[in-house]
C-alpha positions as CSV (number, residue, x, y, z in Angstrom):
1,X,128.3,101.5,90.6
2,X,129.4,99.6,87.6
3,X,127.9,96.1,86.9
4,X,130.3,94.5,84.4
5,X,129.8,91.5,82.2
6,X,126.1,91.2,82.8
7,X,123.8,89.0,80.7
8,X,120.6,91.1,80.1
9,X,117.4,89.0,80.3
10,X,116.5,87.6,76.8
11,X,119.5,89.3,75.2
12,X,122.8,87.8,73.9
13,X,126.2,89.0,74.7
14,X,127.7,90.6,77.9
15,X,126.9,94.1,78.9
16,X,128.1,96.8,81.3
17,X,125.5,98.7,83.3
18,X,126.6,102.1,84.7
19,X,124.6,103.4,87.6
20,X,124.9,106.9,88.9
21,X,122.7,108.9,91.3
22,X,120.3,106.0,91.6
23,X,119.6,105.7,87.9
24,X,120.8,103.6,85.0
25,X,123.0,106.0,83.1
26,X,124.4,103.7,80.4
27,X,124.1,100.1,79.2
28,X,126.8,99.2,76.7
29,X,129.1,96.4,75.6
30,X,132.1,98.6,76.3
31,X,132.2,101.2,79.1
32,X,134.4,104.3,79.3
33,X,137.0,104.4,82.0
34,X,135.5,104.6,85.4
35,X,136.0,107.1,88.2
36,X,138.4,106.1,90.9
37,X,135.7,105.8,93.6
38,X,133.3,103.8,91.5
39,X,132.2,100.4,92.9
40,X,132.7,97.6,90.3
41,X,130.9,94.3,90.5
42,X,131.9,91.7,87.9
43,X,128.8,89.5,87.3
44,X,130.6,87.0,85.0
45,X,127.7,86.6,82.7
46,X,124.9,86.3,85.4
47,X,121.4,87.4,84.3
48,X,120.2,90.9,85.1
49,X,116.5,91.5,85.0
50,X,114.0,93.9,86.5
51,X,112.8,93.0,90.1
52,X,110.3,90.3,90.6
53,X,106.7,91.4,91.0
54,X,104.3,89.7,93.5
55,X,100.9,90.5,92.1
56,X,98.7,88.7,94.6
57,X,99.5,88.1,98.3
58,X,97.5,88.5,101.6
59,X,100.0,90.2,104.0
60,X,97.3,90.5,106.7
61,X,96.9,86.7,106.8
62,X,100.5,85.6,106.7
63,X,101.8,83.2,109.4
64,X,98.4,82.4,110.9
65,X,97.8,78.8,109.8
66,X,96.7,76.5,112.6
67,X,95.0,79.2,114.6
68,X,92.3,78.5,115.8
69,X,92.5,75.3,113.7
70,X,94.0,73.8,110.6
71,X,92.0,73.6,107.3
72,X,91.2,69.9,107.1
73,X,89.3,70.0,103.8
74,X,91.8,72.2,102.1
75,X,89.0,74.2,100.5
76,X,88.7,77.9,99.9
77,X,85.4,78.0,101.9
78,X,86.8,76.3,105.0
79,X,89.7,78.8,104.8
80,X,87.2,81.7,104.9
81,X,85.3,80.1,107.8
82,X,88.5,79.6,109.8
83,X,89.5,83.2,109.2
84,X,86.2,84.4,110.4
85,X,86.5,82.3,113.5
86,X,90.0,83.5,114.1
87,X,88.9,87.1,114.2
88,X,86.4,86.3,116.9
89,X,88.9,84.3,119.1
90,X,92.3,86.0,118.5
91,X,92.2,89.7,119.4
92,X,95.2,90.9,117.4
93,X,96.3,94.5,117.6
94,X,97.4,96.5,114.6
95,X,101.0,96.0,115.8
96,X,100.5,92.2,115.8
97,X,99.4,92.4,112.2
98,X,102.3,94.7,111.2
99,X,104.8,92.4,112.8
100,X,103.6,89.4,110.8
101,X,103.4,91.4,107.6
102,X,106.9,92.8,108.0
103,X,108.3,89.2,108.5
104,X,106.7,88.3,105.2
105,X,108.0,91.4,103.5
106,X,111.6,90.4,104.5
107,X,111.0,87.0,103.0
108,X,109.9,88.6,99.7
109,X,112.8,91.0,99.7
110,X,115.3,88.2,100.2
111,X,113.9,86.6,97.0
112,X,114.2,89.7,94.8
113,X,110.7,91.1,95.0
114,X,110.4,94.9,94.9
115,X,106.8,95.3,93.8
116,X,103.9,93.8,95.7
117,X,100.1,93.9,95.5
118,X,98.5,92.7,98.7
119,X,94.9,92.2,99.5
120,X,93.6,93.1,102.9
121,X,90.3,92.0,104.5
122,X,87.9,95.0,104.9
123,X,85.0,92.9,106.3
124,X,86.3,93.8,109.8
125,X,84.5,97.0,111.0
126,X,87.7,98.1,112.8
127,X,89.7,98.0,109.5
128,X,92.8,97.5,111.6
129,X,94.3,95.2,109.0
130,X,94.1,98.0,106.5
131,X,95.6,100.5,109.0
132,X,98.5,98.1,109.6
133,X,99.3,97.5,106.0
134,X,99.1,101.3,105.2
135,X,101.8,101.8,107.8
136,X,103.9,98.9,106.5
137,X,103.6,100.3,102.9
138,X,105.0,103.7,104.2
139,X,107.7,102.1,106.3
140,X,109.1,99.8,103.5
141,X,108.8,102.2,100.5
142,X,112.6,102.6,100.4
143,X,112.9,98.9,99.6
144,X,109.5,97.9,98.1
145,X,106.5,99.4,96.4
146,X,103.2,98.0,97.8
147,X,99.7,98.3,96.4
148,X,96.8,97.5,98.7
149,X,93.6,95.9,97.6
150,X,90.5,96.5,99.7
151,X,89.0,93.0,99.7
152,X,85.5,92.3,101.3
153,X,86.7,88.8,102.2
154,X,83.4,87.6,103.6
155,X,81.3,89.1,100.8
156,X,80.2,92.6,100.0
157,X,76.5,91.8,100.6
158,X,76.7,89.2,103.3
159,X,76.7,92.1,105.9
160,X,74.7,95.3,105.9
161,X,77.8,97.4,106.2
162,X,79.8,95.7,103.4
163,X,79.6,98.6,100.9
164,X,80.2,101.3,103.4
165,X,83.3,99.5,104.7
166,X,84.7,99.1,101.2
167,X,84.1,102.8,100.5
168,X,85.8,103.8,103.8
169,X,88.8,101.6,103.0
170,X,89.2,103.5,99.7
171,X,88.9,106.8,101.5
172,X,91.6,105.7,103.9
173,X,94.0,105.1,101.1
174,X,93.6,101.6,99.6
175,X,95.0,101.6,96.0
176,X,92.8,99.0,94.4
177,X,89.1,98.0,94.7
178,X,88.6,94.3,95.4
179,X,85.6,91.9,95.3
180,X,84.7,88.2,95.7
181,X,81.5,87.7,93.7
182,X,81.4,83.9,93.8
183,X,81.2,84.1,97.6
184,X,78.2,86.4,97.6
185,X,74.9,84.9,98.9
186,X,73.2,84.9,95.4
187,X,74.1,85.1,91.7
188,X,72.5,88.5,91.7
189,X,74.5,89.8,94.6
190,X,77.7,88.6,92.9
191,X,76.9,90.6,89.8
192,X,75.9,93.6,91.9
193,X,79.3,93.3,93.7
194,X,81.2,93.5,90.4
195,X,79.2,96.5,89.3
196,X,79.8,98.2,92.6
197,X,83.6,97.6,92.4
198,X,83.8,99.2,89.0
199,X,81.6,102.1,90.0
200,X,83.9,102.8,93.0
201,X,87.0,102.4,90.9
202,X,85.7,105.1,88.5
203,X,84.6,107.3,91.4
204,X,87.9,107.1,93.3
205,X,90.3,106.7,90.3
206,X,91.5,103.3,91.4
207,X,92.5,100.0,89.9
208,X,90.3,96.9,90.2
209,X,91.4,93.4,91.3
210,X,88.6,90.8,91.7
211,X,88.9,87.4,93.3
212,X,86.8,85.9,90.4
213,X,85.3,82.5,90.1
214,X,87.7,80.8,92.5
215,X,85.6,77.6,92.5
216,X,85.4,74.4,90.5
217,X,81.8,75.2,89.4
218,X,81.5,75.5,85.6
219,X,78.4,77.7,86.1
220,X,80.4,80.4,88.1
221,X,80.7,83.0,85.3
222,X,81.3,86.3,87.0
223,X,84.4,86.8,84.7
224,X,82.1,87.4,81.7
225,X,80.3,90.1,83.8
226,X,83.6,91.7,84.8
227,X,85.1,91.7,81.3
228,X,81.9,93.0,79.7
229,X,81.5,95.8,82.1
230,X,85.2,96.7,81.8
231,X,84.8,96.8,78.0
232,X,81.7,99.0,78.1
233,X,83.5,101.4,80.4
234,X,86.8,101.3,78.4
235,X,88.8,100.5,81.6
236,X,90.0,96.9,81.0
237,X,93.6,97.9,81.3
238,X,92.9,98.9,84.9
239,X,91.1,95.7,85.7
240,X,92.5,92.3,87.0
241,X,90.8,89.0,87.4
242,X,92.5,86.8,90.0
243,X,92.3,83.0,90.2
244,X,89.4,82.4,87.6
245,X,89.8,78.7,88.4
246,X,86.3,77.9,87.2
247,X,87.7,78.5,83.7
248,X,89.4,75.1,83.9
249,X,85.9,73.6,84.0
250,X,84.2,75.6,81.3
251,X,83.4,74.0,78.0
252,X,85.6,74.8,75.1
253,X,82.7,76.3,73.1
254,X,81.9,78.7,75.9
255,X,85.6,79.5,76.6
256,X,86.1,80.4,72.9
257,X,83.2,82.9,73.1
258,X,84.5,84.3,76.4
259,X,88.0,84.8,75.0
260,X,86.6,87.2,72.4
261,X,85.3,89.5,75.1
262,X,88.5,89.1,77.2
263,X,90.7,90.2,74.2
264,X,88.5,93.2,73.4
265,X,88.4,94.2,77.1
266,X,92.1,93.9,77.8
267,X,91.7,92.7,81.4
268,X,94.7,91.2,83.2
269,X,94.9,87.8,84.8
270,X,96.7,86.5,87.9
271,X,97.1,82.7,88.3
272,X,98.2,81.3,91.6
273,X,99.5,77.8,90.7
274,X,100.7,76.5,94.1
275,X,97.7,77.8,96.1
276,X,95.1,76.7,93.6
277,X,96.6,73.3,93.0
278,X,96.2,72.9,96.8
279,X,92.7,74.4,97.1
280,X,90.9,73.3,94.0
281,X,89.4,69.8,93.2
282,X,88.7,69.2,96.9
283,X,85.1,68.1,96.1
284,X,86.2,65.8,93.3
285,X,86.7,62.0,93.5
286,X,88.6,60.9,90.4
287,X,89.6,62.3,88.1
288,X,90.6,65.3,90.3
289,X,90.7,68.6,88.5
290,X,93.9,70.7,88.6
291,X,91.8,73.7,89.0
292,X,94.1,76.3,87.3
293,X,92.9,78.9,84.9
294,X,93.8,78.5,81.2
295,X,97.2,80.2,81.4
296,X,98.8,78.7,78.3
297,X,95.7,79.4,76.1
298,X,95.3,83.0,77.3
299,X,99.0,83.7,76.7
300,X,98.7,82.3,73.2
301,X,95.8,84.6,72.6
302,X,97.8,87.7,73.7
303,X,96.0,88.0,77.0
304,X,98.2,89.2,79.9
305,X,98.7,86.6,82.6
306,X,101.1,86.7,85.5
307,X,101.9,84.3,88.4
308,X,101.7,85.0,92.2
309,X,102.0,83.0,95.4
310,X,98.8,84.1,97.1
311,X,99.6,83.0,100.7
312,X,102.4,82.4,103.2
313,X,101.3,79.9,105.9
314,X,97.6,81.0,106.3
315,X,94.3,79.2,106.5
316,X,94.1,78.8,102.7
317,X,97.6,77.6,102.1
318,X,99.9,76.2,104.8
319,X,103.3,76.6,103.0
320,X,105.1,79.4,101.1
321,X,108.1,81.6,101.9
322,X,107.7,84.5,99.5
323,X,109.9,82.9,96.8
324,X,108.3,83.2,93.3
325,X,110.8,80.8,91.5
326,X,109.0,77.7,92.8
327,X,105.7,79.2,91.7
328,X,107.0,79.5,88.2
329,X,108.3,75.9,88.3
330,X,105.0,74.5,89.6
331,X,103.0,76.6,87.2
332,X,104.9,75.5,84.1
333,X,104.3,71.9,85.0
334,X,100.6,72.3,86.0
335,X,99.8,74.3,82.8
336,X,101.7,72.0,80.4
337,X,104.1,74.7,79.6
338,X,107.4,72.8,79.9
339,X,108.2,73.2,76.2
340,X,111.5,75.0,75.5
341,X,109.8,78.2,74.2
342,X,107.7,78.7,77.3
343,X,110.6,77.8,79.7
344,X,113.0,80.4,78.3
345,X,110.4,83.2,78.6
346,X,108.9,82.0,81.9
347,X,110.4,84.8,84.0
348,X,108.0,87.2,82.2
349,X,105.3,85.7,84.4
350,X,106.8,87.2,87.5
351,X,108.4,90.3,86.0
352,X,106.9,92.3,83.0
353,X,103.5,90.5,83.0
354,X,103.1,91.4,86.7
355,X,104.3,94.9,86.1
356,X,101.6,95.4,83.4
357,X,99.0,94.0,85.8
358,X,100.1,96.5,88.5
359,X,100.1,99.3,85.9
360,X,103.7,100.2,86.6
361,X,105.3,99.6,83.2
362,X,106.1,103.3,82.6
363,X,109.1,103.2,85.1
364,X,109.8,99.4,85.1
365,X,112.6,97.7,83.4
366,X,116.4,97.6,83.0
367,X,116.7,100.6,80.6
368,X,118.9,103.7,80.3
369,X,117.2,106.5,82.2
370,X,115.2,104.3,84.5
371,X,115.7,104.0,88.2
372,X,118.4,101.4,89.0
373,X,115.9,98.8,90.3
374,X,117.1,95.4,89.2
375,X,118.1,91.9,90.4
376,X,120.9,89.5,89.5
377,X,120.2,85.8,89.5
378,X,122.7,83.0,89.7
379,X,122.5,81.7,86.1
380,X,123.9,82.7,82.7
381,X,121.0,81.1,80.8
382,X,117.2,81.7,80.9
383,X,116.7,77.9,80.5
384,X,119.1,77.0,83.3
385,X,117.6,79.7,85.5
386,X,114.3,77.9,85.4
387,X,115.7,74.4,85.5
388,X,117.8,75.1,88.6
389,X,115.5,77.6,90.2
390,X,118.3,80.1,90.3
391,X,118.5,82.2,93.5
392,X,118.8,86.0,93.6
393,X,122.4,87.1,94.2
394,X,121.8,90.9,94.3
395,X,118.7,93.0,94.6
396,X,119.5,96.6,93.8
397,X,117.1,99.5,94.4
398,X,117.7,103.1,93.5
399,X,121.3,102.2,92.8
400,X,121.9,100.6,96.3
401,X,122.3,97.0,97.1
402,X,119.5,96.0,99.4
403,X,120.0,92.2,99.3
404,X,123.2,90.3,98.7
405,X,123.3,86.5,98.8
406,X,126.4,84.3,98.6
407,X,125.8,81.2,96.5
408,X,126.0,77.9,98.4
409,X,129.3,75.9,98.1
410,X,129.2,72.1,97.9
411,X,132.2,69.8,98.2
412,X,132.0,66.3,96.9
413,X,134.3,63.3,97.2
414,X,133.3,62.0,93.8
């Protein structure tokens, strides 16, 4: 396959990309004569970039909003209550969970996502959600790489079997150790859950991704515990803090001190702009806090931050269709990042920054010698791609087109 006249993301000029045997053989501004049987696609200056990365989704929860009831307060805590109620009322099978998850995977594929990190609830003693997603991971690996986070959604120490279930989930094949310290019964239990997660990660050789301080309480400070422990163990590059919305309520003096630890530790951050704009500030009158972590400030300090969607129609967030481009759009607005410099590099937030978080950078990117995993979006400008929320025209994996979308045609009388 030969992709002609491509615009490489954040590079000038037009390039030809030669793909053979599933790999990128050559990237050049002039390509040698092609073989007779070679497929040629003229991209006419459209942007080519590595596939989108969804670093934070809950595939076991998708498409469940409204059952057994809708989240009236819109809060994180009511979402957890509803999910707990649903497990008691709706007796889903593993096949039911797989069916919903596969529908969401198809949505993500349509929008150019080839790398996904999904959390799965391991508070359920049956662990059928984990079993379902392990099977989904295997069945879709030709089209998508999936990392699975074992998340004790109802708290690690709210139930006697919490630790043993988390350990069992890792033994079954979960890729990442999760946690939710701000939901634990006490501050001490929250700290203990962070220590436990890092202990298990070291024991099993896993990554770590903690739902950390997803609350508007300025005294919720498990992030400092997570970062300090990661620093002491020299494993910050393997550790991710998701949400960290309490950071929006921290004082500037405390945040300055915290940033020094974060930079030394090298932990990664995932912000969920659409979900947390919806969930946070629910206990405020006016002014209502936006409830997003300090994305712009952390990026300016060289701390790795990426964007994710979080949910697709579940008890925590009633919308979403797997598309990350609206997440970028909303995030830029909410984080006051609509200056030109941030707009033209905004796709980093759903590509390379996410790849660093998932620890897949070694084989990620549109480079000679890499696997031919890439997407083509309907724009010839990074700025216009964000302004128009350019759709994905092609998603190519291992040199094969797995998604092709024809652009919409509009006729006007004017």
